[in-house]
Structure formats: C-alpha cells, structure tokens
C-alpha positions in Angstrom: 102.4 310.2 15.6 101.5 309.9 19.3 99.2 307.0 18.6 102.0 304.8 17.2 103.4 303.7 20.6 99.9 303.0 21.8 99.1 301.0 18.7 102.4 299.1 19.1 101.7 298.2 22.7 98.1 297.2 22.0 99.3 295.0 19.2 101.9 293.3 21.4 99.3 292.7 24.1 96.8 291.3 21.6 99.2 288.9 20.0 101.2 288.0 23.1 104.4 288.9 21.3 106.6 290.0 24.2 110.3 289.3 24.2 110.9 286.0 25.9 114.5 286.7 26.8 117.8 285.0 26.0 117.5 281.2 25.6 120.9 280.3 24.0 124.1 278.8 25.6 124.6 279.8 29.2 121.0 280.8 29.7 119.4 279.7 32.9 116.3 277.7 32.3 113.3 277.5 34.5 113.7 275.4 37.6 111.2 272.4 37.6 111.6 270.7 41.1 111.3 271.9 44.7 114.8 270.5 45.5 116.3 272.7 42.7 114.3 275.7 43.8 115.7 275.4 47.3 119.2 276.0 45.9 118.4 278.5 43.1 119.3 282.1 43.0 116.9 284.9 43.8 114.4 285.6 41.0 115.1 282.4 39.1 112.1 281.4 37.1 110.3 278.2 38.2 107.6 275.9 36.8 106.6 273.3 39.4 104.1 270.5 39.2 102.7 268.9 42.4 100.1 269.7 45.1 99.3 272.5 47.5 99.1 270.5 50.7 98.1 273.1 53.3 97.6 276.8 54.0 100.3 278.3 56.3 98.8 281.8 56.6 97.0 284.3 54.4 98.4 283.9 50.8 101.1 281.4 52.0 100.9 277.7 51.3 103.0 274.6 51.5 103.6 273.1 48.0 104.9 269.6 47.5 106.3 267.6 44.6 108.2 264.3 44.4 111.4 266.0 45.6 110.2 267.8 48.7 108.1 270.8 49.9 108.5 274.6 49.9 106.5 277.6 50.9 104.7 279.4 48.1 103.1 282.8 48.1 99.9 283.1 46.0 98.1 286.4 45.8 94.3 286.1 46.2 93.8 287.5 42.6 96.0 284.8 41.1 93.8 281.8 42.2 92.0 280.1 39.4 88.2 279.7 39.5 88.5 275.9 40.0 88.6 274.8 43.6 92.0 273.3 44.7 92.5 270.9 47.6 95.5 268.8 48.8 94.7 266.0 46.3 94.6 268.2 43.1 97.6 268.3 40.9 98.7 271.9 39.8 101.4 273.6 37.8 102.8 276.7 39.4 104.8 279.4 37.5 106.7 282.1 39.3 110.1 282.9 40.7 112.3 282.1 43.6 112.3 284.6 46.4 115.5 284.2 48.4 115.0 285.3 52.0 117.2 285.4 55.1 116.3 281.9 56.3 115.6 280.1 53.0 113.6 280.4 49.8 110.0 280.7 48.9 108.2 280.8 45.5 106.3 283.9 44.5 103.6 282.4 42.2 102.4 284.3 39.2 100.2 281.7 37.6 98.4 278.5 38.7 97.1 275.8 36.3 94.9 272.9 37.5 96.1 269.7 36.0 93.4 267.2 37.1 
C-alpha cells in the first residue's frame, strides 16, 4: 500500500500530467511582453520572446523585446547548452518578481529560437 503514492508520483512525472491550474473565465493568463510584465502582479507567469542583450551581474541580465527591456534572473543551471549572445532570439518562461523599486523576471526555462 505504501508503494501506491510513489507509483502515482512516478507516473505523473513520466507522463507530464501535472495539474495546469484554472484557465476559465477570470483566469490570469501568462504575460507575453516586457511592458505588460512591468505592470504585472508578483508571481504572474510570463512567456517572453526577445533577446538577452547584456549581463548585469552574476545570474542577472537585461532582456529586451519590441516593447522595452527588463532585468531577468537566470540561475546557472537553467542555461541551455546552446550558446546565447545579444543577437540570438530566445523564449523565456518564468514569473514576475515584484521588488521595492520595480519588477524583474525569475526565469525557469530558456528556449533558443534561432
């Protein structure tokens, strides 16, 4: 009987079948532009497409899309194996981190687009 929870968790991980959350009327969708992220509430999900234009400090970078730029935090272990420079288009997924003097994006996943 003790193996049932372990079997269930293993099955969910293997199939990727985790609850996605509420998506019906009134649900807040993922933010898709820098300008919207600058106004979003803390922990709002974001999916941004653009370029990482420069490093600000360890694990902190400036990200830019057609609507502006914002600071993003990317943990070393979240970088893809493909090299990224200021010319390469990327898609970032993460959430807004509301701070005292503005907002940053805490990045969970990076996808290289070109």
